[in-house]
C-alpha positions as CSV (number, residue, x, y, z in Angstrom):
1,M,26.7,20.0,-21.8
2,R,25.8,19.2,-25.1
3,L,25.1,15.8,-26.2
4,P,26.5,14.3,-29.8
5,G,23.3,14.3,-31.7
6,G,21.5,16.9,-30.0
7,R,21.2,19.0,-32.5
8,T,20.3,16.4,-35.0
9,A,17.6,15.5,-32.2
10,L,15.3,18.1,-32.6
11,R,15.9,18.9,-36.1
12,T,14.2,15.0,-36.5
13,I,12.0,16.2,-34.3
14,N,10.8,19.9,-36.3
15,R,11.5,17.7,-39.6
16,A,8.8,15.1,-38.3
17,H,6.4,17.5,-36.4
18,R,5.9,19.8,-40.0
19,W,4.2,18.2,-41.2
20,Y,1.0,18.3,-38.9
21,A,-1.3,21.9,-38.2
22,I,-0.4,21.2,-34.8
23,S,-1.2,24.5,-32.9
24,N,1.4,26.1,-30.8
25,E,-0.8,25.6,-27.9
26,D,-1.1,22.1,-28.7
27,M,2.6,21.4,-28.7
28,L,2.7,24.1,-25.8
29,Y,0.5,21.4,-24.1
30,T,2.7,19.1,-24.7
31,L,5.7,20.4,-24.0
32,S,4.4,20.8,-20.1
33,A,3.2,17.3,-20.2
34,F,7.0,16.1,-20.4
35,V,7.5,18.6,-17.5
36,H,4.8,17.3,-15.0
37,E,4.1,14.6,-15.8
38,P,7.6,12.7,-14.5
39,I,7.1,14.9,-11.7
40,R,3.4,13.5,-10.5
41,W,4.3,9.9,-11.2
42,I,7.9,10.1,-9.2
43,D,6.0,12.4,-6.6
44,A,3.1,9.9,-6.4
45,Y,5.2,6.2,-6.4
46,G,8.9,7.0,-6.7
47,W,10.8,6.2,-3.6
48,R,11.6,9.5,-3.1
49,P,9.6,13.3,-3.7
50,L,11.9,15.3,-6.4
51,L,13.6,17.8,-4.4
52,E,12.6,21.7,-6.4
53,Q,15.8,21.6,-7.7
54,E,15.6,18.8,-9.6
55,K,11.9,19.9,-11.1
56,L,13.7,23.3,-11.6
57,A,16.2,21.3,-13.9
58,A,12.9,19.2,-15.8
59,F,11.5,22.1,-16.3
60,W,14.3,24.4,-18.0
61,F,15.7,21.6,-20.0
62,Y,12.3,21.1,-21.4
63,R,11.6,24.9,-21.7
64,N,15.2,25.0,-23.6
65,V,14.7,22.0,-25.9
66,G,11.1,23.8,-26.7
67,E,12.7,26.9,-28.2
68,R,14.6,25.2,-30.3
69,M,11.7,23.5,-31.4
70,N,10.4,27.1,-31.9
71,I,7.4,27.2,-29.7
72,Q,5.8,30.3,-28.3
73,G,4.9,31.6,-25.3
74,I,6.7,29.2,-23.2
75,P,6.5,30.1,-19.7
76,S,9.3,31.3,-17.8
77,D,8.3,29.7,-14.6
78,Y,7.8,26.3,-13.4
79,T,4.4,26.8,-11.6
80,Q,2.8,28.9,-15.0
81,F,3.9,26.1,-16.7
82,E,2.3,23.6,-14.4
83,E,-1.1,26.3,-14.4
84,F,-1.3,26.4,-17.7
85,N,-0.8,22.6,-18.3
86,R,-3.8,22.1,-15.9
87,E,-6.5,25.0,-17.6
88,Y,-5.5,23.2,-20.9
89,E,-6.3,19.8,-19.6
90,R,-9.9,21.4,-18.0
91,S,-10.4,23.3,-20.9
92,R,-9.9,20.8,-23.9
93,F,-9.3,17.3,-23.0
94,A,-13.2,15.8,-23.8
95,T,-14.4,12.5,-25.4
96,A,-14.3,11.6,-28.9
97,P,-14.2,8.5,-32.0
98,S,-10.7,9.4,-32.8
99,G,-9.0,9.9,-28.5
100,R,-10.2,6.4,-28.0
101,R,-8.9,5.3,-31.6
102,V,-5.1,6.6,-30.4
103,A,-5.5,5.2,-26.9
104,D,-7.2,1.2,-27.9
105,Q,-3.5,1.5,-30.3
106,A,-1.3,2.6,-28.2
107,L,-3.0,0.2,-25.3
108,G,-2.1,-3.1,-28.0
109,V,1.1,-1.4,-28.1
110,V,2.0,-2.0,-24.2
111,G,0.0,-4.9,-24.3
112,R,2.3,-6.8,-26.7
113,W,5.3,-6.5,-25.0
114,F,3.6,-8.7,-22.5
115,P,2.6,-12.8,-23.1
116,A,-0.9,-13.1,-23.9
117,P,-2.4,-14.7,-21.5
118,V,-2.0,-11.3,-19.2
119,R,-2.6,-9.0,-21.9
120,P,-6.6,-8.1,-21.1
121,V,-5.1,-7.1,-17.4
122,V,-2.2,-4.8,-18.4
123,R,-4.9,-3.4,-20.4
124,R,-7.0,-2.2,-17.1
125,V,-3.9,-1.6,-15.1
126,V,-3.5,1.5,-17.1
127,V,-6.1,2.3,-18.2
128,G,-6.5,2.4,-13.9
129,L,-3.3,4.5,-14.0
130,M,-4.6,6.8,-15.9
131,D,-5.8,10.9,-14.2
132,P,-10.3,10.2,-13.7
133,P,-10.3,13.6,-16.9
134,L,-7.6,11.2,-18.8
135,R,-9.9,7.9,-18.6
136,T,-13.3,10.2,-19.2
137,A,-11.0,11.9,-22.1
138,F,-10.7,8.1,-23.8
139,G,-14.0,6.9,-23.1
140,Y,-13.1,4.1,-20.6
141,R,-15.2,3.1,-17.8
142,E,-14.2,3.8,-13.7
143,P,-12.1,0.6,-12.9
144,R,-14.1,0.0,-9.2
145,L,-11.2,-1.4,-7.2
146,L,-8.3,-2.1,-9.5
147,P,-6.6,1.9,-9.4
148,Y,-6.4,1.4,-5.8
149,L,-5.1,-1.9,-5.9
150,V,-2.5,-1.1,-8.8
151,R,-1.7,2.4,-6.9
152,G,-1.4,0.9,-2.9
153,T,1.2,-1.5,-4.5
154,L,3.1,0.9,-6.6
155,R,3.4,3.4,-3.1
156,A,4.2,0.7,-1.2
157,R,7.3,-1.0,-3.8
158,A,8.2,2.6,-3.2
159,R,8.0,1.7,0.2
160,V,10.1,-1.1,0.3
161,Q,12.8,0.7,-2.2
162,R,13.2,3.3,0.9
163,L,14.6,0.6,2.7
164,G,17.6,-0.9,0.5
165,P,20.3,0.4,0.1
166,A,20.8,3.8,-2.2
167,R,20.9,3.2,-6.3
168,R,24.8,3.1,-7.4
169,R,23.6,2.7,-11.3
170,S,21.2,5.0,-13.6
171,Y,18.5,2.2,-14.7
172,Y,19.1,4.2,-18.1
173,D,23.1,2.7,-17.7
174,D,22.1,-0.4,-19.4
175,P,18.0,0.1,-20.1
176,P,15.8,-2.8,-21.7
177,K,15.8,-3.5,-25.1
178,V,12.1,-3.1,-25.9
179,R,11.4,-4.8,-28.9
180,S,8.2,-2.6,-30.0
181,Y,10.7,0.4,-30.3
182,P,13.4,0.6,-33.4
183,G,16.7,1.5,-32.4
184,T,16.9,0.2,-28.9
185,Q,19.1,-3.0,-30.8
186,G,20.9,0.4,-32.7
187,D,19.7,-0.4,-36.1
188,Y,18.9,3.2,-36.4
189,G,20.5,6.5,-36.2
190,I,19.0,9.7,-35.1
191,A,18.7,11.1,-38.2
192,D,16.4,7.7,-39.9
193,F,13.2,8.4,-37.3
194,G,10.3,10.7,-38.1
């Protein structure tokens, strides 16, 4: 199935990336993160683990996106791609002031989705949800109790969701309007980004 605007979206993504000296290996890792991070999150905190077919669908979808972005050396096997993802993180994640600045800015964007009084708590919750290697690479301290509390709450939420009826509509059928993302109010087209 072809989605309207798919070619335009890929041209826009390629145009946005061509201005930067990004190595193929870094592009390959980012692509692998688009496959594996959502799967890990859903398996840990979703109302049910993903089926093998769902994991493979994500892999093949992003593998095709990567080919259209001219990323070289994409593994042809889900497990190999996950192994690449883990090895890249083990060998390349390192603390750097530039990484911390980017992480702080991203946390600032997320924080602005919430009222000012709760922003420090939101920041601590997000840092607590980071995997230890990522948190270490960004130079954030290991939170003591908060990660266990937040993760436990998310797991309890998943168990409660299992008790309810199956969803009839996707979250994406009527996504929320996020003020920090241009285009969510229909004010931009795909080709306007980048």
